[in-house]
BAVOVEX-975845 format. One record per residue (C-alpha): x, y, z; residue in one letter; residue number from 1. Coordinates in pm, 1 decimal. Example, Ala and Ser with C-alpha at 12.3 -4.5 7.8 and 13.67 -1.06 7.14 Angstrom:
BEGIN
+----------+----------+----------+------+-----+
:        x :        y :        z : rest :  nr :
+----------+----------+----------+------+-----+
:   1230.0 :   -450.0 :    780.0 :    a :   1 :
:   1367.0 :   -106.0 :    714.0 :    s :   2 :
+----------+----------+----------+------+-----+
REM end
This chain:
BEGIN
+----------+----------+----------+------+-----+
:        x :        y :        z : rest :  nr :
+----------+----------+----------+------+-----+
:  -8137.1 :  11269.3 :  12742.7 :    m :   1 :
:  -8014.6 :  11413.6 :  13075.8 :    r :   2 :
:  -7961.0 :  11132.2 :  13330.9 :    i :   3 :
:  -7920.5 :  11158.3 :  13708.8 :    l :   4 :
:  -7792.5 :  10860.4 :  13898.5 :    l :   5 :
:  -7796.8 :  10910.4 :  14275.7 :    l :   6 :
:  -7497.9 :  10671.0 :  14354.2 :    g :   7 :
:  -7242.3 :  10588.1 :  14068.4 :    g :   8 :
:  -6963.7 :  10366.6 :  14208.6 :    s :   9 :
:  -7129.8 :  10052.1 :  14313.9 :    g :  10 :
:  -7176.4 :   9728.7 :  14105.5 :    l :  11 :
:  -7513.7 :   9829.6 :  13982.2 :    l :  12 :
:  -7484.6 :  10209.8 :  13978.4 :    s :  13 :
:  -7145.8 :  10159.9 :  13790.0 :    g :  14 :
:  -7314.4 :   9939.2 :  13515.1 :    a :  15 :
:  -7581.1 :  10203.7 :  13483.7 :    a :  16 :
:  -7330.0 :  10484.0 :  13438.0 :    v :  17 :
:  -7152.9 :  10290.4 :  13155.7 :    r :  18 :
:  -7483.1 :  10180.0 :  12985.6 :    t :  19 :
:  -7625.2 :  10536.2 :  12976.1 :    f :  20 :
:  -7297.4 :  10692.7 :  12862.2 :    a :  21 :
:  -7245.1 :  10420.7 :  12583.0 :    r :  22 :
:  -7605.1 :  10514.8 :  12467.8 :    a :  23 :
:  -7501.7 :  10874.8 :  12422.5 :    g :  24 :
:  -7685.0 :  11032.5 :  12714.1 :    h :  25 :
:  -7572.8 :  11327.0 :  12940.8 :    e :  26 :
:  -7495.6 :  11148.5 :  13265.9 :    v :  27 :
:  -7454.5 :  11305.7 :  13603.2 :    s :  28 :
:  -7388.4 :  11104.4 :  13924.0 :    v :  29 :
:  -7463.8 :  11229.0 :  14278.7 :    l :  30 :
:  -7221.3 :  11073.7 :  14551.4 :    t :  31 :
:  -7039.7 :  11212.6 :  14854.8 :    r :  32 :
:  -6731.4 :  11255.6 :  14633.4 :    g :  33 :
:  -6516.8 :  10984.0 :  14796.8 :    k :  34 :
:  -6465.2 :  10796.5 :  14463.1 :    r :  35 :
:  -6374.0 :  10923.7 :  14119.9 :    e :  36 :
:  -6652.4 :  10894.7 :  13858.0 :    v :  37 :
:  -6596.0 :  10789.3 :  13479.7 :    a :  38 :
:  -6453.4 :  11027.2 :  13243.1 :    p :  39 :
:  -6720.2 :  11238.6 :  13074.3 :    g :  40 :
:  -6972.7 :  11202.4 :  13370.5 :    v :  41 :
:  -7050.7 :  11498.9 :  13565.1 :    r :  42 :
:  -7011.8 :  11464.7 :  13938.9 :    h :  43 :
:  -7231.1 :  11625.6 :  14180.5 :    l :  44 :
:  -7096.1 :  11594.3 :  14541.4 :    a :  45 :
:  -7359.6 :  11575.8 :  14794.0 :    a :  46 :
:  -7454.5 :  11385.5 :  15116.4 :    d :  47 :
:  -7790.9 :  11205.6 :  15006.4 :    r :  48 :
:  -7916.3 :  11213.4 :  15366.8 :    r :  49 :
:  -7856.8 :  11577.5 :  15427.4 :    d :  50 :
:  -8122.4 :  11814.4 :  15295.0 :    a :  51 :
:  -7898.6 :  12120.9 :  15282.3 :    g :  52 :
:  -7623.1 :  11919.2 :  15086.4 :    s :  53 :
:  -7888.2 :  11800.1 :  14824.8 :    l :  54 :
:  -8041.9 :  12141.1 :  14787.1 :    r :  55 :
:  -7680.2 :  12292.2 :  14712.3 :    a :  56 :
:  -7618.8 :  12024.3 :  14454.1 :    a :  57 :
:  -7977.3 :  11978.8 :  14295.8 :    l :  58 :
:  -8170.8 :  12305.5 :  14346.0 :    e :  59 :
:  -8315.5 :  12416.2 :  14008.4 :    g :  60 :
:  -8171.1 :  12112.2 :  13816.4 :    a :  61 :
:  -8381.2 :  11951.2 :  13549.5 :    r :  62 :
:  -8344.1 :  11601.4 :  13433.7 :    f :  63 :
:  -8521.4 :  11359.4 :  13194.1 :    d :  64 :
:  -8462.3 :  11048.0 :  13401.1 :    f :  65 :
:  -8340.9 :  10981.2 :  13753.8 :    t :  66 :
:  -8237.8 :  10656.2 :  13900.9 :    v :  67 :
:  -8211.0 :  10641.3 :  14295.0 :    d :  68 :
:  -7978.9 :  10362.3 :  14395.8 :    f :  69 :
:  -7952.7 :  10496.4 :  14757.9 :    l :  70 :
:  -8319.7 :  10519.3 :  14877.2 :    a :  71 :
:  -8345.3 :  10314.2 :  15183.0 :    f :  72 :
:  -8654.9 :  10478.5 :  15361.5 :    g :  73 :
:  -8935.6 :  10700.8 :  15279.3 :    g :  74 :
:  -8756.9 :  11007.8 :  15412.5 :    g :  75 :
:  -8493.8 :  10969.0 :  15136.6 :    d :  76 :
:  -8754.2 :  11011.6 :  14863.9 :    v :  77 :
:  -8921.7 :  11293.1 :  15030.3 :    d :  78 :
:  -8606.7 :  11476.8 :  15095.0 :    r :  79 :
:  -8496.1 :  11438.8 :  14736.8 :    l :  80 :
:  -8816.2 :  11562.2 :  14581.5 :    l :  81 :
:  -8841.7 :  11853.2 :  14837.2 :    s :  82 :
:  -8535.8 :  12016.9 :  14679.0 :    v :  83 :
:  -8671.0 :  12346.8 :  14535.7 :    p :  84 :
:  -8685.9 :  12358.6 :  14155.7 :    g :  85 :
:  -8544.7 :  12003.2 :  14125.3 :    f :  86 :
:  -8702.4 :  11800.4 :  13839.9 :    t :  87 :
:  -8624.1 :  11450.6 :  13819.1 :    p :  88 :
:  -8819.6 :  11360.7 :  13501.1 :    g :  89 :
:  -8904.5 :  10987.1 :  13531.5 :    r :  90 :
:  -8804.1 :  10845.3 :  13867.8 :    l :  91 :
:  -8709.3 :  10496.3 :  13938.2 :    v :  92 :
:  -8589.9 :  10378.5 :  14282.0 :    a :  93 :
:  -8402.7 :  10059.4 :  14302.7 :    i :  94 :
:  -8610.1 :   9833.5 :  14541.4 :    s :  95 :
:  -8560.6 :   9472.4 :  14645.5 :    s :  96 :
:  -8732.6 :   9138.5 :  14648.8 :    g :  97 :
:  -8696.4 :   9189.3 :  15031.5 :    q :  98 :
:  -9040.9 :   9370.9 :  15024.2 :    v :  99 :
:  -9185.6 :   9021.5 :  14977.3 :    y : 100 :
:  -8987.5 :   8845.7 :  15262.6 :    l : 101 :
:  -9113.9 :   9076.3 :  15529.7 :    v : 102 :
:  -9468.8 :   8926.9 :  15478.6 :    t : 103 :
:  -9610.6 :   8688.3 :  15727.9 :    a : 104 :
:  -9603.6 :   8383.0 :  15508.0 :    a : 105 :
:  -9391.5 :   8452.1 :  15171.2 :    p : 106 :
:  -9445.9 :   8183.0 :  14905.6 :    e : 107 :
:  -9199.9 :   8241.6 :  14623.6 :    p : 108 :
:  -9154.6 :   8293.2 :  14344.5 :    p : 109 :
:  -9316.3 :   8626.2 :  14397.6 :    f : 110 :
:  -9552.0 :   8825.0 :  14168.5 :    r : 111 :
:  -9585.2 :   9191.6 :  14227.3 :    e : 112 :
:  -9922.5 :   9160.3 :  14381.7 :    e : 113 :
:  -9764.7 :   8928.0 :  14665.3 :    a : 114 :
:  -9627.5 :   9257.8 :  14842.3 :    a : 115 :
:  -9988.0 :   9325.2 :  14951.3 :    e : 116 :
: -10002.7 :   9025.8 :  15178.6 :    r : 117 :
: -10007.5 :   9073.7 :  15567.1 :    p : 118 :
:  -9687.4 :   9169.0 :  15722.0 :    l : 119 :
:  -9470.7 :   8953.4 :  15975.9 :    m : 120 :
:  -9411.1 :   9061.7 :  16333.2 :    s : 121 :
:  -9099.0 :   9266.7 :  16406.3 :    e : 122 :
:  -8818.2 :   9033.2 :  16491.1 :    p : 123 :
:  -8601.3 :   9062.9 :  16811.7 :    v : 124 :
:  -8388.3 :   9390.9 :  16782.5 :    p : 125 :
:  -8007.6 :   9309.6 :  16751.1 :    g : 126 :
:  -8067.5 :   9002.7 :  16542.8 :    t : 127 :
:  -7982.2 :   8948.6 :  16175.4 :    r : 128 :
:  -8341.6 :   8881.5 :  16111.1 :    d : 129 :
:  -8411.2 :   9232.2 :  16259.8 :    h : 130 :
:  -8142.8 :   9396.7 :  16036.9 :    d : 131 :
:  -8301.6 :   9213.5 :  15725.8 :    e : 132 :
:  -8660.7 :   9303.6 :  15835.3 :    w : 133 :
:  -8556.2 :   9669.8 :  15891.7 :    k : 134 :
:  -8405.5 :   9681.7 :  15547.4 :    y : 135 :
:  -8716.7 :   9529.0 :  15360.8 :    g : 136 :
:  -8955.2 :   9761.3 :  15560.9 :    m : 137 :
:  -8723.7 :  10031.6 :  15463.7 :    g : 138 :
:  -8772.8 :   9959.5 :  15094.1 :    k : 139 :
:  -9137.8 :   9916.3 :  15127.2 :    r : 140 :
:  -9139.5 :  10282.0 :  15279.7 :    a : 141 :
:  -8946.8 :  10395.6 :  14968.5 :    v : 142 :
:  -9211.7 :  10257.2 :  14737.3 :    e : 143 :
:  -9484.9 :  10412.8 :  14948.3 :    a : 144 :
:  -9323.6 :  10750.4 :  14911.5 :    a : 145 :
:  -9312.7 :  10713.1 :  14541.4 :    l : 146 :
:  -9684.7 :  10628.7 :  14531.1 :    v : 147 :
:  -9755.1 :  10940.5 :  14747.1 :    r : 148 :
:  -9549.5 :  11161.3 :  14510.1 :    a : 149 :
:  -9701.6 :  11024.3 :  14189.7 :    a : 150 :
: -10044.1 :  11067.3 :  14334.8 :    a : 151 :
:  -9974.1 :  11441.5 :  14451.1 :    a : 152 :
:  -9787.4 :  11562.0 :  14149.3 :    t : 153 :
:  -9829.1 :  11320.3 :  13873.5 :    g : 154 :
:  -9468.3 :  11221.0 :  13884.5 :    l : 155 :
:  -9388.5 :  10923.1 :  13673.8 :    q : 156 :
:  -9226.7 :  10692.7 :  13932.7 :    a : 157 :
:  -9163.2 :  10327.5 :  13951.2 :    l : 158 :
:  -8999.3 :  10097.9 :  14227.3 :    a : 159 :
:  -8772.9 :   9838.7 :  14031.7 :    l : 160 :
:  -8756.3 :   9526.7 :  14267.3 :    r : 161 :
:  -8463.1 :   9297.2 :  14220.2 :    i : 162 :
:  -8295.2 :   9002.3 :  14388.9 :    p : 163 :
:  -7927.4 :   8942.8 :  14449.5 :    v : 164 :
:  -7727.4 :   9101.9 :  14175.8 :    v : 165 :
:  -7429.9 :   8888.7 :  14000.9 :    q : 166 :
:  -7159.6 :   9077.9 :  13821.8 :    g : 167 :
:  -6804.8 :   9059.0 :  13726.1 :    e : 168 :
:  -6693.4 :   9357.4 :  13957.8 :    e : 169 :
:  -6854.8 :   9236.1 :  14262.6 :    d : 170 :
:  -6525.0 :   9126.5 :  14435.4 :    r : 171 :
:  -6495.2 :   9439.9 :  14643.8 :    s : 172 :
:  -6861.2 :   9467.4 :  14733.5 :    g : 173 :
:  -7066.9 :   9208.2 :  14896.4 :    s : 174 :
:  -6825.0 :   8937.0 :  14783.2 :    r : 175 :
:  -7097.0 :   8661.2 :  14827.7 :    r : 176 :
:  -6996.5 :   8465.5 :  14516.3 :    l : 177 :
:  -6640.9 :   8497.8 :  14621.2 :    w : 178 :
:  -6737.1 :   8361.7 :  14955.0 :    g : 179 :
:  -6837.9 :   8026.5 :  14796.7 :    w : 180 :
:  -6535.8 :   8010.5 :  14547.5 :    i : 181 :
:  -6277.5 :   8079.1 :  14812.9 :    e : 182 :
:  -6407.1 :   7796.8 :  15024.8 :    r : 183 :
:  -6417.8 :   7569.4 :  14710.4 :    m : 184 :
:  -6042.9 :   7649.2 :  14635.0 :    l : 185 :
:  -5904.3 :   7626.2 :  15003.1 :    d : 186 :
:  -5914.4 :   7250.3 :  15003.5 :    g : 187 :
:  -6142.4 :   7213.4 :  15309.1 :    g : 188 :
:  -6498.6 :   7070.3 :  15327.6 :    p : 189 :
:  -6771.6 :   7324.6 :  15228.2 :    v : 190 :
:  -7080.8 :   7326.4 :  15434.4 :    l : 191 :
:  -7415.4 :   7314.2 :  15231.4 :    l : 192 :
:  -7700.1 :   7405.0 :  15437.3 :    p : 193 :
:  -7996.0 :   7164.5 :  15382.1 :    e : 194 :
:  -7816.1 :   6977.4 :  15104.2 :    a : 195 :
:  -7859.1 :   7306.1 :  14899.5 :    g : 196 :
:  -8217.7 :   7226.8 :  14829.4 :    r : 197 :
:  -8333.7 :   7603.2 :  14862.5 :    q : 198 :
:  -8421.4 :   7753.0 :  14523.9 :    v : 199 :
:  -8216.8 :   8064.8 :  14422.4 :    v : 200 :
:  -8281.4 :   8340.6 :  14165.4 :    r : 201 :
:  -8054.6 :   8622.0 :  14075.5 :    f : 202 :
:  -8017.5 :   8886.5 :  13810.5 :    v : 203 :
:  -7711.5 :   9002.7 :  13602.2 :    y : 204 :
:  -7597.6 :   9350.7 :  13667.0 :    v : 205 :
:  -7581.2 :   9456.7 :  13284.9 :    e : 206 :
:  -7938.9 :   9340.3 :  13236.6 :    d : 207 :
:  -8055.4 :   9568.9 :  13516.1 :    v : 208 :
:  -7870.0 :   9857.7 :  13368.0 :    a : 209 :
:  -8044.7 :   9751.2 :  13028.1 :    g : 210 :
:  -8371.0 :   9769.6 :  13186.3 :    a : 211 :
:  -8328.2 :  10117.4 :  13335.4 :    l : 212 :
:  -8224.7 :  10231.4 :  12980.7 :    l : 213 :
:  -8536.6 :  10074.3 :  12832.2 :    a : 214 :
:  -8755.1 :  10270.9 :  13118.1 :    l : 215 :
:  -8569.9 :  10601.1 :  13028.2 :    a : 216 :
:  -8653.0 :  10568.0 :  12664.0 :    t : 217 :
:  -8986.5 :  10396.0 :  12663.3 :    a : 218 :
:  -9256.3 :  10561.9 :  12465.4 :    p : 219 :
:  -9494.4 :  10498.0 :  12736.9 :    t : 220 :
:  -9478.2 :  10472.9 :  13106.6 :    w : 221 :
:  -9574.5 :  10145.7 :  13289.3 :    p : 222 :
:  -9912.9 :  10179.8 :  13477.2 :    a : 223 :
:  -9761.3 :   9967.6 :  13759.2 :    e : 224 :
:  -9603.0 :  10151.4 :  14054.8 :    r : 225 :
:  -9350.9 :   9858.3 :  14099.5 :    a : 226 :
:  -9208.8 :   9577.3 :  13867.4 :    l : 227 :
:  -8996.4 :   9281.5 :  13936.8 :    n : 228 :
:  -8677.3 :   9234.5 :  13740.6 :    f : 229 :
:  -8461.0 :   8914.8 :  13768.3 :    a : 230 :
:  -8325.4 :   8645.9 :  13539.1 :    q : 231 :
:  -8590.3 :   8420.1 :  13381.9 :    p : 232 :
:  -8470.6 :   8087.7 :  13537.4 :    d : 233 :
:  -8416.0 :   7959.1 :  13896.4 :    e : 234 :
:  -8252.0 :   7637.6 :  14035.2 :    m : 235 :
:  -8149.2 :   7485.5 :  14357.3 :    p : 236 :
:  -7855.2 :   7617.1 :  14552.4 :    l : 237 :
:  -7658.2 :   7290.9 :  14502.2 :    h : 238 :
:  -7697.6 :   7314.7 :  14118.3 :    e : 239 :
:  -7590.4 :   7677.5 :  14106.0 :    f : 240 :
:  -7269.0 :   7582.9 :  14323.4 :    l : 241 :
:  -7202.7 :   7282.3 :  14100.5 :    d : 242 :
:  -7198.3 :   7518.5 :  13810.3 :    r : 243 :
:  -6965.3 :   7765.3 :  13980.5 :    v : 244 :
:  -6728.1 :   7484.5 :  14085.4 :    a : 245 :
:  -6696.6 :   7348.9 :  13734.5 :    t : 246 :
:  -6630.5 :   7709.6 :  13594.6 :    l : 247 :
:  -6375.4 :   7773.5 :  13874.4 :    a : 248 :
:  -6192.8 :   7435.3 :  13799.9 :    g : 249 :
:  -6265.0 :   7337.6 :  14159.9 :    a : 250 :
:  -6356.9 :   6982.9 :  14318.9 :    t : 251 :
:  -6525.2 :   7089.4 :  14649.5 :    p : 252 :
:  -6631.1 :   6848.0 :  14905.3 :    r : 253 :
:  -6961.1 :   6974.7 :  15002.5 :    f : 254 :
:  -7114.6 :   6859.3 :  15336.5 :    v : 255 :
:  -7475.3 :   6856.4 :  15378.0 :    a : 256 :
:  -7572.5 :   7008.8 :  15719.9 :    v : 257 :
:  -7915.1 :   7086.3 :  15869.7 :    d : 258 :
:  -8026.5 :   7441.3 :  15991.6 :    r : 259 :
:  -8032.4 :   7319.6 :  16372.2 :    t : 260 :
:  -7657.9 :   7210.8 :  16342.6 :    a : 261 :
:  -7564.2 :   7535.8 :  16205.5 :    l : 262 :
:  -7765.4 :   7734.3 :  16451.6 :    e : 263 :
:  -7623.2 :   7534.6 :  16732.3 :    r : 264 :
:  -7265.0 :   7600.3 :  16611.3 :    a : 265 :
:  -7354.2 :   7993.3 :  16547.4 :    g : 266 :
:  -7273.1 :   7958.7 :  16169.6 :    l : 267 :
:  -7619.7 :   7983.3 :  16018.5 :    a : 268 :
:  -7580.2 :   8350.5 :  15942.9 :    d : 269 :
:  -7218.2 :   8339.7 :  15808.1 :    t : 270 :
:  -7128.0 :   8019.2 :  15635.9 :    c : 271 :
:  -7351.7 :   8018.0 :  15335.2 :    a : 272 :
:  -7452.2 :   8326.2 :  15118.9 :    p : 273 :
:  -7771.0 :   8289.1 :  14909.3 :    y : 274 :
:  -7920.1 :   8059.1 :  15189.3 :    w : 275 :
:  -8196.4 :   8122.3 :  15443.0 :    g : 276 :
:  -8518.6 :   8320.3 :  15465.2 :    r : 277 :
:  -8368.0 :   8634.1 :  15335.5 :    w : 278 :
:  -8312.3 :   8538.1 :  14977.6 :    c : 279 :
:  -8582.8 :   8657.7 :  14735.2 :    s : 280 :
:  -8699.8 :   8514.5 :  14428.0 :    r : 281 :
:  -8905.5 :   8774.5 :  14249.4 :    p : 282 :
:  -9086.1 :   8657.3 :  13919.9 :    h : 283 :
:  -8994.6 :   8892.5 :  13620.0 :    p : 284 :
:  -9259.0 :   8813.0 :  13370.9 :    a : 285 :
:  -9441.8 :   9128.8 :  13401.7 :    r : 286 :
:  -9143.6 :   9354.1 :  13357.2 :    a : 287 :
:  -9012.6 :   9158.2 :  13057.1 :    i : 288 :
:  -9362.6 :   9210.8 :  12883.2 :    a : 289 :
:  -9384.0 :   9577.3 :  12970.3 :    r : 290 :
:  -9028.2 :   9684.1 :  12882.5 :    l : 291 :
:  -8956.3 :   9440.8 :  12601.8 :    g : 292 :
:  -8620.4 :   9337.6 :  12747.0 :    v : 293 :
:  -8473.8 :   8977.6 :  12784.4 :    r : 294 :
:  -8264.7 :   8928.8 :  13088.0 :    p : 295 :
:  -8000.3 :   8664.6 :  13043.0 :    r : 296 :
:  -8044.4 :   8310.9 :  13194.7 :    a : 297 :
:  -7775.0 :   8218.0 :  13440.9 :    i : 298 :
:  -7587.4 :   7997.3 :  13197.4 :    a : 299 :
:  -7539.0 :   8292.5 :  12968.8 :    e : 300 :
:  -7369.5 :   8512.6 :  13227.7 :    y : 301 :
:  -7219.9 :   8298.2 :  13499.0 :    l : 302 :
:  -6897.5 :   8176.9 :  13308.0 :    p : 303 :
:  -6790.0 :   8538.7 :  13266.0 :    g : 304 :
:  -6875.4 :   8635.4 :  13615.7 :    v : 305 :
:  -6691.5 :   8328.8 :  13759.7 :    v : 306 :
:  -6378.7 :   8388.3 :  13520.6 :    q : 307 :
:  -6368.5 :   8751.4 :  13636.4 :    a : 308 :
:  -6368.1 :   8647.4 :  14004.9 :    h : 309 :
:  -6077.4 :   8402.3 :  13946.1 :    i : 310 :
:  -5867.9 :   8611.7 :  13706.8 :    a : 311 :
:  -5852.1 :   8925.6 :  13902.0 :    a : 312 :
:  -5617.6 :   8987.0 :  14196.4 :    p : 313 :
:  -5720.3 :   8807.6 :  14498.5 :    r : 314 :
:  -5994.5 :   9020.9 :  14673.5 :    p : 315 :
:  -6060.5 :   9036.2 :  15052.1 :    s : 316 :
:  -6252.0 :   8747.0 :  15203.5 :    s : 317 :
:  -6633.1 :   8750.6 :  15238.4 :    h : 318 :
:  -6702.4 :   8845.1 :  15616.3 :    p : 319 :
:  -6825.7 :   8501.5 :  15705.0 :    g : 320 :
:  -6494.7 :   8343.2 :  15584.1 :    y : 321 :
:  -6341.4 :   8483.8 :  15907.5 :    a : 322 :
:  -6507.1 :   8149.8 :  16070.3 :    r : 323 :
:  -6381.6 :   7920.7 :  15808.7 :    r : 324 :
:  -6206.7 :   7715.6 :  16086.8 :    a : 325 :
:  -6520.9 :   7668.9 :  16278.5 :    e : 326 :
:  -6697.9 :   7536.2 :  15964.1 :    e : 327 :
:  -6418.6 :   7273.7 :  15893.0 :    i : 328 :
:  -6429.4 :   7177.5 :  16262.0 :    a : 329 :
:  -6804.1 :   7124.5 :  16238.6 :    l : 330 :
:  -6756.1 :   6916.3 :  15919.3 :    a : 331 :
:  -6506.9 :   6699.3 :  16099.6 :    r : 332 :
:  -6734.8 :   6665.9 :  16410.4 :    a : 333 :
:  -6980.6 :   6518.3 :  16179.4 :    m : 334 :
:  -6734.5 :   6254.0 :  16058.5 :    g : 335 :
:  -6638.8 :   6414.8 :  15718.7 :    v : 336 :
+----------+----------+----------+------+-----+
REM end
């Protein structure tokens, strides 16, 4: 099969490149050309947001399966599908559990139909809430554009909604897991919002790549326009972090702190990855049934992911770690 991946050097897109290449498919990746692609993979240099650049790279090109890792708004989909003579074959856009979090009263874990609930009001511009809302609304626009294209042309199109992705190579990307590990290893107290009661759900990067391969080769295309894909289990944040600490050989001093104290100190948005309103928990049961795939539970993939974070050369810190001294000061002010 001829495979096109829009984006090929990130954590998830890189795993997809490897998975499709190992399966013997002819893989092309479209990027702006700033990073090298894997040997044997065809590179198409283009700016995804520029119609002329896309046309120069894709006009008349035909593929059997296309995965779009770079669609963040409806215009991205429209621009891609307007390239003359371009045939994507089956088209999957990577969406996000964030499409549920922009509803007015989200109730996780989220089944696919929960995206149809009424939307929240637009947050105040210039805030983190507004940035997160904008991202979620952009992904909803991507999904709507796919639906329009499918209705107009018969295109086999699907949005794959995923939560936070965990993987061995996520040390130069979001660095969210490293943000916790670095705090655990530096000897200072580690702030744990609301005692880590918030429930979290992730997905292992190689499992998402496997789901994409299953969609490419499935004998029949799902009737749904969107499917969730995530690990089968979920747990409180404190349990997840206890597992990470054990695997990292760390003995952190977690300090429970409430939301009000974090907001007053200005640390609510920086000190604790995987915490707060903007952490989705999509339920994967429907995709597992449709695709016949089995995503790994957290106990199956977490040891390798943590080991990779510890064993590799020290990465850059998570952006929130820049305020580590303020976190320690808050813990001390609380008498810890």
